[in-house]
N, C-alpha and C positions, 0 to 999 in steps of 0.2 A: 458389555460386561468384561468381566474379568479375561473368561477365557477367550475371546475375541482379541481383547488388547496385548494379553500374554502370548496370542498366537502370530500378531504384525512384529512385537520386539524379536520372536524365535527367529520369523521368516527375513530377519535385517531393518525392519523398517527403524528410523533413529530419530524419527521427530514427527508431533502431532501436532495438529492446529484444530483447537474446538470452536465451533461457532456461538458462542455463549451470548453475544449481543445487549443482555443485561440483566443484571440479577434481581430485576422486579419482575414477581411474576405478573400481577396486572399489567404491565407495558409487554411482556411476550405473549398476551392474550391478542394483547391489540397488533400485536405484528403476525399473528396466526401460527407461532409454534408452538410446537407438539412438547419441547421438553420445558421444566420449572428452572428454579433458579437451584435448587437442590440435586436437580439431574447432574446439573453442570457441575456443580462440588463433587460430586460422588465422581464423575469419568474421571475428572481431574486426579482424584485421589485414588482409582484404580489404576489408571495409567502410569503413578508413582510406583502405587506397588507392582505392575509389574516392570518396571525397572527403566522406565524412561525418562530421562533427564534434561529432554529439550522437547519445551511444549511451550505452543502460542495459542493464545487467546482471544478471540477478536470481539469488539464490542462497537456497539453505533452509538453515533451522535445525530442529534435533529429527528427524534423518533417523536410521531403523534403522543400525546398527553405526558411526553418525559419533561421534566423541568431540572431546574439546576442540581437543584438536591437529589434527586433521582437518580442522576448522574454520578456526582460524589461519593454517593453509596455505593453504587456499580464500580466505580474506580477502586474504593476502600477494599471491595471485598476481594477484587481483582489482585491488588497489591499484596493482600492478606495473603491468597493461596501463592503469589511469587512464582506467577511463570515468568519462562527465561525471554518471551517473548510477547508483544500487545500489538494488537494491529487494532486503529479506530478509525473508524471508517465514518462519513458524513452518509445520510441515507440517501440514495439514489431511487428516483420511482421508475422503475422499467415496465413499457408498455408489453399489452396482450400478459399480465400478470394478475393474480388476484386481488394481491394488494392493490394495485393503480386502480382495477373497477370499482373499487369501495373507497378511493383517495378524498372524493367530494363529501363524505363522512366522516372524514379524521382529522383531529384539532390539531396542525403541523405548527411546529414553534417558527416564527419568521427569520428572516437573513441575519438581524442582530443578535436574536436569542442563540439561531446555531455558532454564530462567529464566536461569543463568549463559552459556549460549552467548549468549542475547539480548544481557544486558548486557555481553558481554567483545565483541559484534558493535559495539554501540553506541559501546563505550570505542574500539576500535581504529580503527573509520571515522572519529569526531570526531577524533582524535588527527591522520589523515592527511588533513583538510583537507573533509571530509564534512559538509555541516549536516543535521542528524538533522531535518527538516522535519514528520515523518508518522511513525505509529508504527510502519511498515516500510520507508520511504523516505529515503532519505539523497542527498545532491546536491552538487556542485561550486557555486560564487556564481553564482547566478540561472540556475539549470540545473535545477531544480524541473518535475516532471509537469504544463506547463499543461494539460495535458487533463483530468488527475487533478484536482488543485487544483479545476476548476469543480465536481465533484461535491462537494469537501469544503467548498467554499465557498457550497453551496448556486444556483450560477449556472448561467444554461440551458446546454443542448449539442444536438447534434445526432445520431442515430446512425443507421446507413446499414448496408441491409444486413438479412436475416429474424433475429429475435430482438434486436433492436438497439434499446434504449431511448434515448428522446430526451426532455428534459422544456423546454417551451417554456409561457410565459404558464402557470406555475403547475399545468399540466398534465403527469402522467408517461403516455408511450405507447410502443408498441412495434410491430414488423411479426412476423406471424406466421412460427414457424421451419420456413418450408420452401423452400426457395433456389429451386423452379420456381416457385411462385406468386409468390415476390417477383419474379422476373422478368418473370413473365407478367402477374400483376394481383394487385401489392402490396395487400394491406388492411390497416388502422392497426388496432391494438385498444388501445383507451383502457385504462389500470390505474385510475390514480388520483389526486387530489391531492399534489400534494408542495411543499415548501420551508418548512412551517410553523417554527416556534418548536423545537419539540420533534426537530424533523429536524435544524433550523440544530447545535442542542447535539450530538446525537450525533455529526452528522459533523464538528463546528469542535472537538471533545475528542480527535480523530483527530489532530489539527494542533499543530507544536509550540506555535504562537502563541495555542490555544486559545479560550475563548469571549471575547468582547470586549461588555462593558455598554451601549457606544456605539452600537455595530451593533446591537442587541437593540433599543434604543431607537428607533434609526431604522426599521428594519427592520418590527418586530412592536407597538410603543409601551408595552413593558413594560421592566422593571429589576429587578434583584435582588433578591429579598426579604431578610429577616432569615435564614430558615433557609436560604438560598442563601449567604450570609457564614458564618454559622455550621458549616455544612458544610464550606465551601471551608477555611477557618481550620484545621479539625481536621485535614484530609487534609495541608496544609502541614507544621502540626507531626507528623504521622507521615513525611511523606517523600514524597510521594504525586502531590503539586501545589504550584505554586509560585500564590498567592494576592496579588492586588496589587486596589488600591481598586475598579478599575472590568475585572475581567481574572482568569480562572484557566485554567492550564494544568498539564496533567500531565506529572509527571517520566519518566523512565525507566523508574524504578519503579514510579509508576503505570501506564504505558502496559501492562506486563505483564497488569494487571488491571483493564485499559479498559473491558473490558464491562460486569463489576461497578459499577465507579466510573459509567460514564456513565448506567447504570442510576436511580442515585440523583438526576443532575441532570434526569430526565425527567419529576418527579412535578411535579403540577401547582401545589404550592404553593411552589415555588422563584421562581416568578417571580409579579409584581405589575403591575397598569395603570398607566401613570403618571398 
């Protein structure tokens, strides 16, 4: 409600992300969501009234019973609302959830249909002024998620609260997943080292800008090997990537199979010492 949103704004929060998922009430019921399409519209309106000028909406692709027309209507409504940022995620089933338990009774679109939905989303949002800067993320000019971009650039960040991860001085660590202990006696659990060249490659290829050899030279004292260049050139010829002398970035088509392509670039002989 307005009182809550106004309190957030006065408290110093400057960006909100709403889990809209779809503007179809029927599909929201399939997902087991408690809100309606109108609730989403009202929430954004109240946030604007409270003074928020940096709002992100999450929508989902590949939902059971979701046809391309349903997706297009959701995209059109999203564009009409004009958030500064849009995240468009393909549905992933998580085990031990209520939704997973009823998966066999649901009518999921096949992989080809989900691929078409993703390509249609990229096409429509790009035509309407949203920069496709990461596999699942689109933004108006200079409205990228600064928080998430830190992950993808292997920059340092601090997480606060139970289960929250941080990355400082090349180390990843988190707090135990226990609210009571976090309040009374917070204990830091160390995970492992982070930020090496392979993590950089994996995360950077999620971004539209891709991998940059100049950054690799500065950060890791390595350069692209001949095998790397051959692989990148082949991907470009097949429409999966854009390859320049010192960079490679996935296209929308490449992002659909990003996990497979990224694995190819994680081989040790893809890079050599300066």
